[in-house]
C-alpha positions in Angstrom: -3.3 -0.7 20.1 -3.1 -4.5 19.5 -5.1 -6.8 16.9 -8.3 -8.2 18.1 -9.0 -11.7 18.5 -10.6 -12.3 14.7 -7.5 -10.1 13.4 -5.2 -12.7 15.1 -6.6 -15.6 14.0 -6.3 -14.4 10.5 -3.2 -13.1 10.8 -1.9 -16.6 12.2 -3.2 -18.3 9.2 -1.7 -15.4 6.9 1.6 -16.4 8.5 1.2 -20.0 7.7 0.3 -19.6 4.1 3.1 -17.3 3.8 5.6 -19.3 5.4 4.8 -22.1 3.0 5.0 -20.1 -0.3 7.4 -17.3 0.6 9.2 -18.8 3.5 11.7 -15.8 3.1 9.1 -12.9 4.2 9.6 -11.7 7.6 7.2 -10.2 10.3 8.0 -6.8 11.3 6.5 -5.4 14.5 3.7 -8.3 14.1 1.7 -7.0 17.4 1.8 -3.3 16.6 -1.4 -2.7 14.6 0.3 0.7 13.2 3.4 -0.3 12.3 3.0 -4.2 11.1 4.6 -5.1 8.0 6.0 -8.0 6.1 9.1 -8.1 4.1 11.2 -10.8 2.1 13.2 -10.8 -0.9 11.8 -12.6 -4.3 14.2 -13.5 -7.0 13.0 -13.3 -10.4 13.5 -15.7 -13.5 16.5 -13.8 -14.7 18.1 -14.2 -11.2 17.6 -10.5 -10.1 16.8 -10.2 -6.4 14.4 -7.6 -4.9 13.2 -6.8 -1.6 9.5 -6.0 -0.9 7.7 -4.9 1.9 3.9 -4.9 2.7 2.3 -3.0 5.1 -1.0 -4.5 7.1 -3.3 -2.1 7.5 -4.5 -1.4 11.5 -7.9 -2.6 10.3 -6.9 -5.6 8.0 -8.2 -7.6 6.5 -10.8 -4.7 5.5 -8.3 -2.7 3.9 -6.0 -2.8 1.1 -2.3 -3.4 2.2 0.1 -0.9 0.7 3.1 -3.0 -1.2 6.6 -1.0 -2.0 9.9 -2.3 -3.6 12.5 -1.5 -0.9 15.7 -3.0 -2.7 17.2 -2.2 -4.9 17.0 1.5 -4.2 16.3 3.6 -6.3 14.3 0.9 -8.4 15.5 1.6 -12.3 13.0 1.3 -15.4 14.4 0.6 -19.1 16.4 3.5 -19.3 18.0 3.6 -16.0 15.2 6.4 -14.6 14.0 6.2 -10.9 10.8 4.2 -11.3 9.2 6.7 -8.7 8.9 9.1 -11.6 6.0 7.4 -13.1 4.0 8.0 -9.5 0.1 7.2 -10.1 0.7 5.7 -13.7 -1.0 2.8 -12.8 -2.8 2.2 -16.0 0.4 1.7 -17.6 3.5 0.9 -15.3 0.9 -0.1 -12.0 2.5 2.3 -9.7 0.9 4.5 -7.2 2.4 7.6 -5.4 5.5 6.2 -3.6 5.3 5.4 -0.1 8.1 6.3 2.1 10.2 6.9 -0.5 9.7 3.6 -2.4 7.9 2.5 -5.7 4.2 1.9 -4.6 3.0 -1.3 -6.6 -0.8 -0.9 -7.6 -1.9 -4.7 -6.8 -5.7 -4.7 -6.3 -8.2 -2.5 -7.8 -11.1 -4.0 -5.8 -10.1 -5.2 -2.2 -11.7 -7.9 -0.5 -11.4 -9.1 3.0 -11.1 -12.9 1.8 -8.0 -11.8 -0.5 -4.6 -13.0 1.5 -1.4 -11.3 1.8 0.2 -14.6 0.2 -1.9 -13.3 -3.4 -0.4 -9.9 -2.4 3.2 -11.0 -2.7 2.4 -13.1 -5.4 1.4 -10.2 -7.3 4.5 -8.3 -6.3 6.0 -11.2 -7.6 4.5 -10.9 -11.3 4.8 -7.3 -11.1 8.8 -7.6 -10.8 8.9 -10.3 -13.5 6.9 -7.6 -15.7 9.7 -4.9 -14.6 12.3 -7.0 -16.0 10.5 -7.3 -19.1 10.0 -3.4 -19.1 13.6 -3.5 -18.8 14.5 -5.3 -21.9 12.1 -4.1 -24.1 10.9 -0.5 -23.2 7.5 -1.2 -23.2 5.2 -0.3 -20.2 4.7 -3.0 -17.4 1.2 -3.2 -18.5 2.1 -4.8 -21.5 3.1 -7.6 -19.8 0.7 -7.6 -17.2 -2.9 -7.8 -18.8 -4.8 -10.6 -18.2 -2.1 -11.8 -15.4 -3.2 -9.1 -13.5 -7.1 -9.1 -13.5 -8.6 -7.8 -10.1 -10.1 -11.5 -9.8 -7.2 -13.4 -9.2 
């Protein structure tokens, strides 16, 4: 199945925006509506490198895209534990049930079709900074996201 004309126009705009702000992100299977995703590395302020994957749903932009951390694997928390153990602790760790064996990040509670993939990746970047702080302090990720991670951003 392929994208319809409106979706193709939207995805072209999404590619342009992502290329401007996150040029390291690549499109995987961009013509396959059942398997389109974007992947790229993000470097945190302390210099650690993570790789994010965003799954573009077949009815994009109407449905929320899933976002996972694919590298490093397994993703470790403050005591060296696998972050997948938190599963759906979105209130404290902003994680959801893993997808494809990777930690899935909660990025938007209320999805709207005008939200861009750039904003999804940006929230992934914020989550990774909060993960770094969690590793340093042992506090839950929510302690560092709070107002920065509201559903309106």
